[in-house]
C-alpha positions, 0 to 999 in steps of 0.5 A: 506762745502759740496759745497766746498768739492763738488767743490774740488771733481769736480775739481779733477775729471776734472783734472783726466779726462783730464789727462786720455785723454792724456794717449790714445796711437796711433799705428804706422807702416811703409812700403816702396815703390820702386821709379825708374826713368831713364835719357835717353841720347840724343843729338842734333846738331847745326852748323852755316852757312859756308859763303864763300862770294865772291869766290877768283879767285886768290886762295882759299877762307876759311870760318868757321862754329861753331858746337855745340853738346848739349848732356845729361851730361855724354853721349859720342858723335862723330860728322862726315860729312855724305858726302864722298865729299863736293861740291858747285854746281852752282844754288845749284842743288842737281842732277848733270846735264850735264855741271854742274859746281862743286866747290869742298870744303875741310872741316877740323877740328883741321887740320884733313880732315872732311869727311866720312871714314876719321879720322876727327871727333869731339868727346866729352862728354855731359855737359847737355847743349850747352856750350862753352865746346862743341863748335868746329870749322869746316874750309872750303876751296873752290878751286880757282874760276879762271875757274868757271862760274859766279853765286851763288854756294851752297850746304848742308853738312850733319853732323851726331852725334852718341852717 
């Protein structure tokens, strides 16, 4: 019987010992940290080529270019023409030479003249991507080619995006 009592006592002691290990308490504390970040508003601008093809001798020739602003969401932007005039030049030279033949073009957007200092501009608010909502069309009109020398005419029109 003593062994039976001893086994019972051991069993009870083991149960008490196991239950007492669960009665230990861990202390906790909490704190906070400051977290910051910033989204910098940026914009980029692309435009398709304005290709007139063969310039018309009997009248004006028109061509279009699609302008695509790509701005951070919520950024307001304005696209303007950085040049006061737009002129195609024979041979594409950037410096007017004696006898240089100029071929004036008029660039408009939404019917308004699109030149430096004019009211013509493209305005909008960025969506976070270059989407169809940000697309605008510039229309170029080249003067009659009736009195112009034959040859390849070209120019670079610089667009400026301000945001």
